C-alpha positions in Angstrom: 45.0 21.1 325.4 41.4 20.1 324.5 39.7 22.1 321.8 36.9 23.1 324.1 39.4 24.7 326.4 40.4 27.2 323.6 36.8 28.2 322.9 34.3 30.6 324.5 30.8 31.8 323.5 30.3 35.4 322.6 27.4 37.7 323.3 26.2 36.9 319.7 25.9 33.2 320.5 28.9 32.2 318.4 31.9 30.3 319.5 35.2 32.3 319.6 38.8 31.2 319.7 40.4 32.3 323.0 43.9 32.5 321.4 43.3 34.8 318.4 39.8 36.1 319.4 38.2 35.4 316.0 34.9 33.6 315.7 35.0 29.9 314.9 31.4 30.1 313.7 29.2 32.3 311.5 25.5 32.7 310.9 24.0 31.8 307.6 22.4 34.8 305.8 18.7 35.1 305.5 17.8 33.0 308.5 19.5 29.7 307.9 20.2 26.9 305.4 18.4 23.5 305.6 17.4 24.1 309.2 20.8 25.2 310.3 21.5 28.7 311.5 25.3 28.5 311.9 28.2 27.1 310.1 31.9 26.6 311.1 34.7 28.9 309.9 38.4 29.1 310.3 39.9 31.5 312.8 43.4 33.0 312.4 44.9 30.0 314.3 43.2 27.5 312.0 44.4 29.4 308.9 48.0 29.6 310.2 48.0 25.9 311.0 46.6 25.1 307.6 49.3 27.3 305.9 52.1 25.6 307.9 50.8 22.2 307.0 50.6 23.1 303.3 54.1 24.6 303.4 55.5 21.4 305.1 54.0 19.1 302.4 55.2 21.5 299.7 58.8 21.5 301.0 58.7 17.8 301.5 57.5 17.2 297.9 60.3 19.6 296.7 63.0 17.7 298.6 61.8 14.4 297.3 61.6 15.7 293.7 65.1 17.2 293.9 66.5 14.0 295.5 64.9 11.9 292.8 66.2 14.1 289.9 69.7 14.3 291.5 70.0 10.5 291.5 68.9 10.4 287.9 71.3 13.2 286.9 74.7 11.9 288.2 76.5 8.6 287.6 78.6 9.2 290.7 77.3 10.3 294.1 80.4 12.5 294.7 79.2 14.8 292.0 76.3 15.9 294.3 79.0 17.8 296.3 80.0 19.9 293.2 78.3 23.1 294.2 78.9 26.8 294.1 78.8 26.8 297.9 81.9 24.4 297.9 83.6 26.1 295.0 86.3 28.9 294.8 84.1 31.8 293.7 87.1 34.0 293.1 87.4 32.1 289.9 86.1 34.0 286.8 84.8 30.9 285.1 82.9 29.8 288.2 81.2 33.2 288.4 80.2 33.0 284.7 78.7 29.6 285.4 76.8 31.0 288.4 75.5 33.8 286.2 74.3 31.2 283.7 72.2 29.7 286.4 70.9 33.1 287.6 69.8 33.9 284.1 68.5 30.4 283.4 65.0 31.5 282.2 66.6 33.7 279.6 69.2 31.0 278.6 66.4 28.5 278.2 64.2 30.8 276.2 67.0 31.6 273.8 68.4 28.0 273.7 71.8 29.1 274.9 74.3 26.4 275.8 77.9 26.4 276.9 81.1 24.7 275.7 83.8 24.4 278.5 87.1 23.7 276.8 90.7 23.6 278.0 93.5 21.3 279.3 92.9 18.1 281.2 92.2 18.5 284.9 91.3 22.2 285.1 87.8 21.7 286.5 85.5 21.7 283.4 83.4 18.8 284.8 83.3 20.4 288.2 82.0 23.7 286.9 79.3 21.8 284.9 78.4 19.9 288.0 77.9 23.1 290.0 75.5 24.3 287.3 73.6 21.0 287.4 73.2 21.0 291.2 72.1 24.6 291.3 69.4 24.0 288.6 68.3 20.7 290.3 67.5 22.8 293.4 65.1 24.8 291.1 63.4 21.5 290.1 65.0 21.6 286.6 65.6 18.1 285.2 69.3 17.7 284.4 71.3 14.8 283.0 75.1 14.7 283.2 76.7 11.9 281.2 79.3 11.2 278.5 79.2 9.6 275.1 81.0 6.4 276.1 78.2 5.7 278.6 75.5 6.7 276.0 77.0 4.4 273.4 77.2 1.5 275.9 73.6 2.1 277.0 72.2 2.4 273.5 74.0 -0.5 271.9 71.7 -3.4 273.0 68.5 -1.4 272.6 66.1 -2.3 269.9 64.5 1.2 269.9 67.4 3.6 270.0 65.2 6.6 269.2 63.3 6.3 272.5 66.6 6.6 274.4 67.8 9.6 272.3 64.4 11.3 272.8 64.7 10.8 276.5 68.0 12.6 276.6 66.4 15.4 274.5 63.7 15.7 277.1 65.8 16.9 280.1 65.7 20.6 280.9 69.5 20.6 280.6 71.7 18.0 279.1 75.4 18.0 280.0 77.8 15.9 277.9 81.2 15.5 279.6 84.5 14.8 278.0 83.6 15.2 274.3 86.4 13.6 272.2 87.3 10.6 274.4 84.6 8.4 272.8 85.4 5.8 270.2 85.8 7.1 266.6 84.0 4.2 264.8 81.4 5.1 262.2 78.7 3.6 264.5 79.8 5.6 267.6 80.1 8.9 265.7 76.6 8.3 264.2 75.2 7.9 267.7 77.0 11.1 268.9 75.6 13.1 266.0 72.1 11.7 266.5 72.1 12.7 270.2 73.5 16.2 269.5 71.2 16.9 266.6 68.1 15.7 268.4 69.0 17.8 271.4 69.5 20.9 269.3 66.2 20.3 267.5 64.4 20.0 270.9 65.3 23.7 271.5 66.6 22.9 275.0 70.1 24.0 276.2 73.2 21.8 276.0 76.4 22.0 277.9 79.5 20.2 276.6 83.0 19.8 278.2 86.1 18.8 276.2 89.8 18.7 276.3 90.0 19.4 272.6 91.3 22.8 271.6 88.7 25.2 270.2 90.8 25.6 267.1 90.6 21.9 266.5 86.8 21.9 266.9 86.5 24.7 264.4 88.9 23.3 261.8 88.0 19.6 261.9 88.3 18.1 258.4 86.8 14.6 259.1 83.2 14.9 257.9 81.6 12.8 260.6 83.3 14.9 263.4 82.9 18.2 261.6 79.1 18.0 261.5 79.1 17.1 265.2 81.4 20.0 266.2 79.5 22.5 263.9 76.2 21.6 265.6 77.8 22.1 269.1 79.4 25.4 268.2 76.0 26.5 266.7 74.4 26.2 270.1 77.1 26.5 272.7 79.1 29.6 273.7 82.8 28.6 274.2 84.3 29.3 277.6 88.0 28.5 278.1 88.8 26.8 281.4 92.6 27.1 282.0 95.0 27.5 284.9 96.8 24.8 286.8 95.5 21.2 286.9 93.1 20.9 289.8 93.6 17.1 289.8 97.3 17.6 290.1 96.8 20.1 292.9 94.5 17.7 294.8 96.9 14.8 294.2 99.8 16.8 295.7 97.7 17.8 298.7 96.8 14.2 299.4 100.4 13.1 298.9 101.7 15.7 301.3 99.0 14.8 303.9 99.8 11.1 303.6 103.5 11.9 304.0 102.9 13.9 307.2 100.7 11.1 308.6 103.2 8.4 307.7 106.1 10.4 309.1 104.2 11.0 312.3 103.4 7.3 312.6 107.0 6.4 312.0 108.1 8.9 314.7 105.7 7.5 317.3 106.9 4.0 316.5 110.6 5.0 317.0 109.7 6.7 320.2 108.1 3.5 321.6 111.1 1.3 320.7 
């Protein structure tokens, strides 16, 4: 539809929108401005179109920002599927994790982090990934990594401080699988530098580990003790127990494969 088809002239000499009925023009006060008596104005239709356009570009910018931050956060694309929407929310730990996200502003203000500890395969990384994805949707910058990756990344760098400062700059830093990294003096020095710099930044830290909490608290090796003490200073311990989710998934896959293979064998026998 042409613009002129949506306009009409009122008794006051101004153009009006036929759709919303509002004027598309207005008179300058005091007789005019630089020889002009009228100026254009937005009618309700124009304002609505403008608001929709602004909303579209804002949502587009949000999606692009979240996508960019998500790619930077995770080292494996499958982690992007670790969400509360896909999780078993009857699990108490998962609900505490969601509560952490819901109270993020308070957690951030008070520098409160979390320490998920417990046996191998019980879902500590998955819970942390759910927190990461939920905060990423809020445009919070998050980095989820582990110390083996950090040590490998940092080893060839001339300026190691810049790398450590970058980790400290994320809104939330998640260190996965504490305790599986190398125990050399160099490696433990890097671990302490990252943890110490993060804590001094005042930003929250989440750590997952298979190490028992008692071992973290009673560590006697000086290099490890100062690392664990700093983590326990900032992170609230939450036990993640139950049956191994990895074992459960492996059993499900094995059973499914067995059914498929048995079915295929049955079809082959029937065709003989």
